VOGU-3710 file (C-alpha; in Angstrom, 3 decimals, decimal comma):
1> mgrkmewagk> 16,566/-23,712/12,321  15,349/-22,697/15,779  16,582/-19,114/15,693  19,866/-20,465/14,291  20,446/-22,853/17,212  20,748/-20,110/19,793  20,528/-22,822/22,470  23,860/-24,295/21,363  25,572/-21,020/22,157  24,452/-21,081/25,786
11> ekhmrgiprk> 27,194/-21,568/28,367  25,249/-24,340/30,153  24,627/-26,410/27,009  25,806/-29,930/27,987  27,639/-28,385/30,952  29,802/-26,384/28,578  31,857/-29,416/27,574  31,311/-29,184/23,774  32,164/-25,462/23,874  35,400/-26,138/25,795
21> lvflavgafa> 36,391/-28,848/23,318  35,802/-26,518/20,370  37,944/-23,777/21,889  40,704/-26,234/22,776  40,792/-27,514/19,192  40,363/-24,184/17,399  42,671/-22,395/19,837  45,408/-24,978/19,269  44,927/-24,639/15,503  45,207/-20,839/15,739
31> kavatllntt> 48,366/-21,066/17,866  49,951/-23,533/15,428  49,228/-21,361/12,377  50,099/-18,019/14,012  53,213/-19,008/15,970  54,631/-22,249/14,524  53,856/-22,109/10,808  54,107/-18,321/10,503  55,733/-15,429/12,366  53,403/-13,113/14,279
41> svhnadtlir> 54,407/-9,796/15,821  51,946/-7,899/18,015  52,086/-4,226/18,983  50,512/-3,398/22,361  49,442/-6,985/23,100  49,411/-6,283/26,858  46,466/-3,898/26,521  44,272/-6,503/24,821  45,273/-9,284/27,234  44,631/-7,047/30,245
51> lvrsrppgip> 41,174/-6,037/29,008  40,250/-9,636/28,201  41,471/-11,030/31,526  40,858/-8,313/34,096  38,683/-5,391/33,014  36,236/-4,136/35,689  33,250/-6,465/36,299  30,202/-5,670/34,184  32,130/-3,519/31,693  31,786/-4,908/28,155
61> lltvsnhmst> 34,693/-4,987/25,704  34,152/-4,353/21,993  37,127/-5,019/19,721  37,023/-4,016/16,052  39,383/-4,870/13,234  39,817/-4,863/9,484  38,823/-8,023/7,599  41,503/-9,567/5,376  40,552/-13,255/5,226  38,029/-15,883/6,288
71> lddpllwgfk> 40,525/-16,999/8,974  41,076/-13,589/10,634  39,093/-15,070/13,476  40,444/-17,335/15,038  44,011/-16,581/13,879  43,887/-13,095/15,436  43,855/-14,719/18,868  46,610/-17,279/18,206  49,587/-15,108/19,104  51,944/-16,050/21,919
81> gfpsldanla> 50,682/-15,177/25,391  47,003/-14,854/24,490  44,565/-17,185/26,343  43,036/-18,583/23,150  42,252/-22,016/24,653  39,994/-20,613/27,387  36,338/-20,741/26,335  35,252/-18,542/29,252  37,564/-15,678/28,237  36,883/-16,036/24,522
91> rwvlsaedic> 35,178/-13,384/22,430  31,739/-13,494/20,908  31,959/-12,553/17,242  29,574/-11,462/14,503  29,821/-14,010/11,679  28,434/-14,106/8,145  25,324/-16,254/8,063  25,891/-17,344/4,451  29,358/-18,744/5,271  29,240/-20,049/8,852
101> fknyaltyff> 25,599/-21,120/9,184  24,864/-22,930/5,928  23,759/-26,230/7,490  23,078/-27,911/10,842  26,626/-29,150/11,410  28,266/-25,782/10,682  25,640/-23,916/12,668  26,173/-26,131/15,722  29,972/-25,845/15,463  30,033/-22,064/15,109
111> rlgkcipitr> 27,424/-21,630/17,850  29,697/-23,587/20,187  32,447/-21,207/19,058  30,434/-18,211/20,356  29,559/-16,932/16,874  26,453/-14,833/16,206  24,912/-15,030/12,706  24,583/-11,783/10,797  22,772/-11,484/7,474  24,584/-9,078/5,177
121> gagiyqehmn> 22,331/-6,342/3,901  19,615/-6,991/6,485  20,355/-3,787/8,379  21,536/-2,819/11,844  18,266/-3,748/13,557  18,084/-7,323/12,307  17,106/-10,016/14,807  20,528/-11,309/15,809  21,938/-7,846/16,463  19,813/-7,990/19,613
131> ealqclnnga> 21,742/-11,107/20,588  25,020/-9,223/20,095  23,638/-6,359/22,160  22,746/-8,794/24,942  26,362/-9,995/25,014  27,499/-6,436/25,696  24,768/-5,949/28,279  26,098/-9,065/30,030  29,532/-7,442/30,256  31,028/-9,836/27,700
141> wlhtfpegkv> 33,661/-9,364/24,983  32,375/-8,950/21,420  34,476/-8,691/18,265  33,202/-7,186/15,020  34,531/-6,580/11,520  32,798/-3,254/10,826  33,974/-3,041/7,208  31,365/-5,744/6,649  33,248/-8,063/4,281  36,657/-9,486/3,416
151> sqedapirrl> 38,933/-7,273/1,332  42,451/-8,420/0,468  43,547/-5,193/-1,186  46,328/-3,118/0,321  44,043/-0,106/0,660  42,815/2,350/3,306  40,213/1,217/5,825  36,832/1,385/4,119  33,797/3,240/5,417  32,536/1,315/8,425
161> kwgtaslivr> 29,044/-0,142/8,590  26,915/1,420/11,305  25,989/-1,793/13,120  28,979/-1,576/15,456  28,233/2,053/16,299  24,596/1,184/17,023  25,724/-1,474/19,529  27,954/1,066/21,293  25,056/3,513/21,561  22,423/1,000/22,647
171> ahvtpivlpm> 24,461/-0,930/25,218  23,327/-0,400/28,822  26,949/0,247/29,817  29,077/1,917/27,141  31,690/-0,680/26,161  35,434/-0,199/26,100  36,171/0,011/22,370  39,559/-1,337/21,271  40,517/-0,887/17,606  43,059/-3,165/15,966
181> vhsafeevmp> 44,487/-3,698/12,479  46,291/-6,712/11,062  48,135/-7,636/7,883  49,329/-10,806/6,096  46,254/-12,919/6,838  45,423/-12,262/3,186  48,684/-14,118/2,406  47,961/-16,948/4,848  44,492/-17,531/3,354  44,270/-15,826/-0,076
191> ekffldrrpp> 40,833/-15,689/-1,670  42,199/-16,577/-5,118  45,008/-19,072/-4,643  44,339/-21,647/-7,348  41,530/-21,557/-9,889  40,020/-18,576/-8,030  39,630/-20,649/-4,871  41,093/-20,481/-1,377  43,831/-22,987/-0,475  42,663/-26,098/1,432
201> fplcnkkiki> 45,020/-25,256/4,305  46,568/-22,012/5,616  49,845/-21,094/3,919  53,143/-20,905/5,820  56,183/-18,667/6,296  54,262/-15,378/6,269  54,960/-12,415/8,534  51,722/-11,582/10,325  51,507/-8,195/11,985  48,832/-7,177/14,504
211> migqplefdi> 48,576/-3,551/15,641  46,453/-3,026/18,752  45,459/0,552/19,561  44,500/2,275/22,780  40,974/1,965/24,227  38,482/4,517/22,901  35,993/6,104/25,261  32,766/7,601/23,977  30,702/10,033/26,035  27,425/8,747/24,627
221> pkmrqvaisk> 25,034/11,040/26,596  26,909/14,116/25,361  27,230/12,744/21,821  23,481/12,052/21,759  22,689/15,691/22,523  25,077/16,880/19,819  23,581/14,434/17,300  20,018/15,591/18,012  20,971/19,240/17,494  23,107/18,559/14,426
231> srgdhlfsst> 20,560/16,296/12,721  17,833/18,943/12,994  19,974/21,520/11,288  21,679/19,251/8,763  19,711/18,622/5,566  21,904/15,573/4,817  20,568/13,574/7,777  16,976/14,840/7,880  16,226/14,496/4,166  17,499/10,934/3,676
241> tsrgwpviss> 14,826/8,373/2,854  13,639/6,662/6,028  14,508/3,010/6,632  11,895/2,673/9,340  14,313/2,579/12,261  12,752/2,580/15,741  13,121/5,617/17,986  15,732/4,937/20,689  15,069/6,280/24,186  17,674/6,458/26,943
251> hgldldeaaq> 19,482/9,030/29,062  16,219/10,992/28,926  16,576/11,626/25,190  14,719/10,277/22,168  16,814/9,619/19,080  14,843/9,590/15,851  16,297/8,080/12,707  18,002/11,304/11,588  19,743/11,694/14,956  20,764/8,035/14,896
261> rclystisqq> 22,290/8,446/11,443  24,245/11,446/12,650  25,459/9,699/15,812  26,360/6,392/14,145  28,212/8,256/11,405  30,239/10,248/13,944  31,239/7,191/15,983  32,075/5,154/12,875  34,274/7,912/11,480  36,206/8,181/14,750
271> iqtvmeelrs> 36,861/4,435/14,828  37,777/4,378/11,127  40,270/7,216/11,633  42,047/5,365/14,443  42,112/2,121/12,441  43,644/3,937/9,477  46,302/5,438/11,773  47,135/1,930/12,991  47,314/0,675/9,403  49,712/3,467/8,459
281> lakss> 51,807/2,760/11,548  52,030/-0,928/10,594  53,180/-0,097/7,059  55,909/2,254/8,304  57,252/-0,047/11,030
//
């Protein structure tokens, strides 16, 4: 399908008019569901809005969140005061290929919506991860769901997939990483509503809560050096069966697969810890 219609995701496709129409429609839908049909409270909304609207030029933004329903995106951006109708400010997002890109019509629609197809189980160096990396290298905003799949259980944040960490490490400019956690989207769009199916429309009168953390900063050059040293002395990373990952070279250092595993694990654990703190804060507030 032509590299999954990558051309339709370009800003200049038909002068950007189809993209603007999609964001007007989807943004209005998100606002209606999040603010009119349900009640949404947001902790630290100003930080997200500031980083979306006015972060320094050329500095990419990477937001990460838990994944509670198939409507997390776009409903996450429907809260009051967020510029969800503006296609230029909108996020790029990693989306499941088997759900969002099943046919030509869906593929075209989600491409206009700045979605990047990801094949579950295909690894962190699959083709379209390079497209996500290019978004960061362009200074854009990218959102990921690093748990990797929807889970509607009231449970701790699961171990994060390493794809997000690999993007942080490989980006030309280390992105601002903003963790966030939400709840009640699993009530708005339950996976098993009737006959083990989702409802045809989002449900109403739910209390959505979005907890936005503080930006995380990673000193990647320093963390690379630590990972190289640790991976050489840690049997856990050096003895694992190789997946054939390429050696990464930057900052004057070569990261082999063992060092990458060590580094991605460290970054993922730090993000997971902060997300779990936000989840606990949401439950106690």
